[in-house]
N, C-alpha and C positions, 0 to 999 in steps of 0.2 A: 504493500500499499504506500509506503514511504517513497518507493521508487516511482510510482505513478504520479504522486503529488509533485515530487521533484522534477519529473519530466514535464509535467503540465506547467510548472513555474518557468522552466527553461524555455518552453515553447511560447509562453506568454511574453516573456522578456524579449525573445528573438522577434516576435511579431511586432512589439511596440517599437523596438529599436529599428527594425527594418522599415516600418512605415514612416518614421520620422526622417530617415535618411533617403527614402525613396521619393518623397515629395519634392518636386522640382522647385528650385528657387526662382522667383520671378525676375526675369531679365529687365534691366534698366539701362537708361542712357542719361547722360548729363548734358544739359544745354547751357550755354553762356551767352547772354544777350542784354541789351539796354534799349532805352527808347529816348528819342529827342522829341520835344513838344514845342511847337512854335506858339509863343504867347503874345498877347497884345503888348504894344509898346516896344517893339524890337527886342524882345526877350526870347531866349530859348531855354526851356527847362530840359534837364537831362537826369536820368536815373543812374544810380551806380549799376555796375554789372550785376545782373541777377543770375544766380546759379540754381538751376532746377534739375533735380534727379527724378526722372519720371519713367513710366513704363516704356519699354523699348519702342513701341509703335506710336508714341505721342510725338508728333511732328514739332520741330523747332517753331514753325510758323504759327502753330496752335498756341504755344506759350507766349510768343511775341504779340500776337493779336489779343490774347487775354490781358497782357500788361497794358496795351494801348487802351483797351476798354476800361480797365481799372483806373487808369490815369484820367480818363474823361470824367469820372465821378470824383476821384481824389483831388484834383487840382482845384476846382471851385469850392469844394468843401473844406479843404485843409490848408489852402494857401490864399494869398491876396491877389492871385493872378487869374486871368481868364484865357482860355485857349482861343487862338485866332482862327475862327472858323471861315474867315473870308478866303483862306488858302485852300487849294484843291486837296492838299494832303497835309494837314497840320501835325500829324504824328508820323515819325519815321523810326523804324527800329534797325539796330545793327547787331551783329553777332560775331562770334569767333569760335574756333575749334577748341580753344583752351581759354581759361580765365585771362591769362596774360595777353592772348591774341585779341580777345574782346576788349580788354581794357586799353590796349594800344590804339585800337580803332576808335574807341570812345574818346580818348585824349586827343586824337587827331581831329575828330569832329568838333571838340571844344575849341581847339586852336583855330580851325577853319572859320567857325562862326564868330569867334572873337575878332578875327581879322576882318570879317565882313561887317563889324560894328554891332554885333548882338551883345547884349548882356546875358551872362550865363546864370541860370537859376538851378542850383543843385537840389534835386529832389531826393535827398538821402534818407528820409524817414518813411519811405513807402513800406507797406507790409504785404506786398504781393507774393503769392506762391502759385505756381502753375499747378493746376489740378489734374494733370494727366497721369 
């Protein structure tokens, strides 16, 4: 009888351990991106680089579009600025394959818009997370 109970315990243990190891881990991908927002009064708002680790098949464009939509609510509610909707595309997003790459592009955008006479508004307090 002890042998049967011992064998059942071993089988139960193997079953539990086997199931926990057999479950596939969900594959993910990490996206690095930021958004520029043209604001009234020759101002450009810019977010920091957002890092989103999401399910493998969540497109970068989905995350960037989500950030743009978030900013259309965030800016009038949380800042003293208004988006310049007279432009055909008041929000532009950029990205990179690494954080460093995205940040270099972001800094280049800041430099270019400063040279064009825009004031840069840093939107550092955003709480956006891509839901993918």
